C-alpha positions in Angstrom: -81.2 169.5 -55.6 -79.9 165.9 -55.4 -76.4 167.3 -54.8 -77.7 169.6 -51.9 -79.6 166.5 -50.3 -76.4 164.5 -50.5 -74.3 167.1 -48.9 -76.8 167.6 -46.1 -76.7 163.6 -45.6 -73.0 163.7 -45.5 -72.7 166.6 -43.1 -75.3 164.6 -40.7 -73.3 161.7 -41.1 -69.9 163.5 -40.3 -71.7 165.2 -37.3 -72.8 161.9 -36.0 -69.4 160.5 -36.2 -67.9 163.4 -34.7 -70.2 163.1 -31.5 -69.5 159.6 -31.2 -68.0 158.0 -28.1 -65.0 156.7 -29.9 -63.5 160.3 -30.2 -63.7 160.6 -26.4 -61.9 157.2 -26.2 -59.2 158.1 -28.5 -58.4 161.2 -26.3 -57.9 158.9 -23.1 -54.7 157.5 -22.0 -53.5 154.3 -23.2 -53.7 151.3 -21.0 -50.4 149.9 -19.4 -50.2 146.8 -17.2 -46.9 147.9 -15.6 -48.7 150.0 -12.6 -51.1 146.9 -12.1 -48.3 144.5 -11.8 -46.2 146.5 -9.7 -49.1 147.0 -7.3 -49.8 143.3 -7.0 -46.2 142.4 -6.6 -45.9 144.9 -3.7 -48.9 143.5 -2.0 -47.6 139.9 -2.6 -44.3 140.9 -1.2 -45.9 142.3 2.1 -48.1 139.0 2.5 -45.3 136.5 1.7 -42.6 138.4 3.8 -44.3 139.8 6.8 -47.6 137.7 7.5 -45.5 136.5 10.3 -45.2 139.9 12.0 -48.8 140.8 11.3 -51.0 137.8 10.7 -53.9 140.0 9.5 -51.9 140.8 6.4 -53.6 138.2 4.1 -57.1 139.3 5.2 -56.3 142.8 4.5 -54.7 142.0 1.2 -57.7 140.0 0.0 -60.0 142.9 1.0 -57.8 145.2 -1.1 -57.8 142.8 -4.0 -61.6 142.6 -4.1 -61.6 146.6 -4.1 -58.9 146.7 -6.6 -60.7 144.1 -9.1 -63.6 146.7 -9.3 -61.4 149.9 -9.5 -59.4 148.3 -12.5 -62.8 147.4 -14.1 -63.7 150.9 -13.9 -60.4 152.2 -15.0 -60.4 150.0 -18.1 -64.0 150.7 -19.0 -64.2 154.4 -18.2 -60.8 156.0 -18.1 -58.5 154.1 -20.6 -58.4 153.3 -24.2 -59.4 149.8 -25.0 -56.3 147.5 -24.9 -55.4 145.6 -27.9 -55.5 141.9 -27.3 -52.2 140.3 -27.9 -51.2 136.7 -27.4 -49.1 135.7 -24.5 -47.8 132.5 -23.1 -46.9 133.8 -19.8 -46.6 137.0 -17.6 -43.3 137.5 -19.0 -40.4 139.0 -16.9 -42.9 139.5 -14.1 -42.6 135.7 -13.6 -38.8 136.1 -12.8 -39.7 138.8 -10.3 -42.2 136.5 -8.6 -39.7 133.8 -8.2 -37.1 136.3 -6.7 -39.7 137.5 -4.3 -40.4 133.8 -3.2 -36.9 133.3 -2.4 -36.5 136.6 -0.5 -39.8 135.5 1.3 -38.1 132.3 2.5 -35.1 133.8 3.6 -36.9 136.8 5.5 -39.3 134.4 7.5 -36.5 132.0 8.3 -34.4 135.1 9.5 -37.3 136.3 11.6 -38.0 132.8 13.1 -34.2 132.3 13.8 -33.5 135.8 15.5 -36.9 136.7 17.0 -38.9 133.8 17.8 -39.1 132.9 21.6 -40.7 129.6 20.9 -37.4 128.4 19.3 -35.2 129.6 22.3 -37.6 127.6 24.7 -37.6 124.5 22.5 -33.8 124.7 22.0 -32.4 126.4 25.0 -29.0 125.3 24.4 -28.6 127.0 20.8 -26.4 129.8 20.8 -26.9 132.7 18.4 -24.5 131.2 15.8 -26.0 127.7 16.0 -29.7 129.4 15.5 -28.5 131.2 12.4 -26.8 128.1 11.0 -29.9 126.0 11.8 -32.2 128.7 10.1 -29.8 128.7 6.8 -30.2 124.9 7.0 -34.0 125.1 7.1 -34.2 127.8 4.3 -32.0 125.7 2.1 -34.3 122.7 2.6 -37.4 124.8 1.9 -36.0 126.2 -1.3 -34.9 122.9 -2.5 -38.4 121.5 -1.9 -39.7 124.5 -4.1 -37.3 123.7 -6.7 -38.3 120.0 -6.7 -42.1 120.9 -7.1 -41.1 123.0 -10.2 -39.2 119.9 -11.5 -41.8 117.5 -10.7 -44.9 119.4 -11.8 -44.5 121.3 -15.2 -46.1 124.5 -15.7 -47.9 123.2 -18.7 -49.7 119.9 -17.8 -49.1 116.8 -20.0 -52.6 116.7 -21.4 -52.3 120.4 -22.5 -48.7 119.5 -24.1 -50.4 116.5 -26.1 -53.2 118.6 -27.2 -50.7 121.3 -28.5 -48.6 118.6 -30.1 -51.7 117.3 -31.9 -52.7 120.8 -33.0 -49.1 121.4 -34.5 -49.3 117.9 -36.2 -52.4 118.7 -37.8 -51.4 122.3 -38.9 -48.4 120.8 -40.4 -50.3 118.2 -42.4 -52.9 120.9 -43.5 -50.0 123.0 -44.8 -48.3 120.0 -46.4 -51.6 119.1 -48.2 -52.1 122.8 -49.3 -48.5 122.9 -50.7 -49.1 119.8 -52.7 -52.4 121.1 -53.8 -50.7 124.3 -54.9 -48.1 122.3 -56.9 -50.6 120.1 -58.7 -52.7 123.2 -59.8 -49.3 125.0 -61.0 -48.4 121.8 -62.7 -51.9 121.4 -64.5 -52.0 125.1 -65.5 -48.5 124.8 -66.9 -49.5 121.6 -68.9 -52.5 123.1 -70.0 -50.9 126.4 -71.4 -48.2 124.2 -73.0 -50.9 122.1 -74.8 -52.5 125.2 -76.0 -49.4 126.7 -77.2 -48.5 123.2 -79.1 -52.0 123.3 -80.7 -51.4 126.8 -82.2 
């Protein structure tokens, strides 16, 4: 009788586990950040490169981002497996792609101002096409140099965070050193105790 009861309880437990939402989630597609990063970078490229041509692009991009946040939240919660949390110090290779897109945006905007701006022709009527091109190249180099200076002057990790990380590393190394010394003392005491007992025998 006890055996049958135990079997029934196990079967109920297995049925309950089989109807769990975990199994539905296991069958879902895994979450990959590649598509999300690609969409955001394309959107950033449109804003950075072509806002001068169509000034409403930033507003449309903002509206798109607000909608995209909710769509991504729904996708993460309802249609994908739960992503496994991983430590990361940055966005990886996407940071280099963003830097490249910033350079392309500066070159694109300077080129459009140089070759299509009526205001430039009105303010500088004596400039030929060649002089306008050289002027825009000079402005583009100045802007890129300013961007480089900003990166050098203002580090990615603030000094306060760098100091806190250094303190953490120092305390961790001290803790490991104390633990190592404690283990050595314990090993020495246990070896002395075993030697004393063997000598007593």
